[in-house]
Structures are given as C-alpha cells and as structure tokens.
C-alpha positions, 0 to 999 in steps of 0.5 A: 823691776829694778830689784829683779834686774839687780838680782839677775846681774848679781847672779850672772856675775856669780856664774861668770866667777864660777866659770872662771874658777872651773877653768872656763873663759878667757879671764881664768884666775891664775894659780900663783904657784903654777908654772907652764910645764916647760918651765918646771924642772922635774928632777924625779923619774918614773911613770909618776914623775909629774906627781908629788909622791906623798900627796899626789898633787901635780907638781907644776901646779904647785911648782913655786913651793916645790922641794926635792931631795935624794931619798935612799939615794933616789931623787924625789920631788915634793909639792911642798916642805910639808911633804918633804917633812913627811918623807923625813919622818918616814925613817928613810935617808933624806939628803941633798935637799933642794928648793925652787928659787922663785926668781929663776924657777930653778932648783937650788940647795936649801942652804943657799935659799932665803924663804919668805914665810907668811906672805899673802900668796897661797900656801901649799899643804899648810896655812902658812905660805913659804916661798924660797929665793936665791938671794936675800935681796929678792926675798926682801923685795917679795916680802915688801910687796906681799908681806911675810918674814924672811927666814933661812931654811933651818928655821923654816924646817923647824917650823914645818916640823913643829906644825906637821902633826896639826897640819897633817890632821887637817890635810887628812880630813880634807883628803878623806872628803875629797876621796868621797867625791873621787868615788862618785867621779870614778863611778861616773867617769872612769873605766873599771880599775882593778889595780891597787895603789900605794899612793895617789901619785901611782893611781894618777899615773896609771889613769893617765897612762891607760886613759882610764878616766877620759878627759879627767884632770885637775882636782877631779883627777886628784880626787879619783887618785885619792879614792883609788889609794884609799879603797 
C-alpha cells in the first residue's frame, strides 16, 4: 500500500511539473531570457516586427540575448548573436550592431558591451550562453554569480562565427522536427492558408494578423510558422 501511495505521489508531482512547463498554474517556471512586452525595445518595424527575421522566434521571449543591426540600411532585430551572424553571412551590408544591456534592458552599441560567455543561464540558438552588459563591473558580478567568462564583442563574434556551421546544422535538425509537429498542429488547429512565406516570421505575423490559428501561441505557433515556411 505504501509503495502504491509513493508511486501516486511521484506521478502527481510529475503532472504538476508538466503543467507548469505548459504554462498552467501559478508556479510556472520563468524563462530567464524573457521580459514583459512593455519592457522589450523593438527596433525593427513592419507586420513581423515581433519576430526574429532569421529563425522566427518571438523576440521578447528571448529578449536578454537580442541583437540588432542595420541591414542594407533597414533595422533588423535578432533573437541571438547566432542569427546576427547568419545575416552577416547573407552578403548584405550589416552595420550599427547593437545588443541588449542586461542591466538596463536597453540596446547599446556592441563596442561598449561586456559579454559573459558560458554562464549557467540558458543559451539562445547555441549550446553556449552569451549575455551582454553595459559595464565590466556588471558583467563580472553576473559571471561571479552564474559562471562564465567576461569577453568583448570582437572575441564573442569570432567565437560565434567559428561555431556557426556546427550550430546551424544542429538548429536545422531541430527545426525540421519542429516543422513536422507544426504540420500536425496546422491540420488540427488552423484555417486553410494558401499564402507562401519566405520566413517563419512572416508566417507567424500572417497567422496573428488573420487569426488563422485561433489561440495558438508559444512553441506551437513557432512550429506552425516553421512548417508554413518549409512546405
């Protein structure tokens, strides 16, 4: 009897954790990278301004690792330095690169930033986390608490460029799996969409603007966006 009760208690605990991970309940784990919508600076414009133009991820959900730059003269905002490097590799002219200062949640020029690389906080589009700060003191304090190495932008960029192909392959594999899930979600949750999309960001913006998948948000929305881009 005691063994049965113990198993039931463990199962209940697992259900509670799963519910929290799905965004239910009062004790939902907080995504460290996420900030409230009203705290996020969105520097790009247009219907898809809330999404990374390279991977489609929702910018406020990964705001603490956001970067921005002028791309062929037009401001773009990215969820991560990985997606910034992807744009740099596209052959377009990239200038005026900025990053979120984790102390103020405002964008600052990358030349003024001090990064903490490899902390225990979650990474975005990479296996190695990279968070920026406006002062060396703030970066060192963060590194003391969460680990990691304090570095300047030029060295962090070199690291991101060196690891880009390996990380891009890893991401592509995950996105392909997510797109398959998106196909099933689309079939069950969405109205028919005939438009073609060059990016997941464009697809997600269309879904939101036309309420094409009522109530869809978070990872399911990202999955559908990836599917619509790839089909």
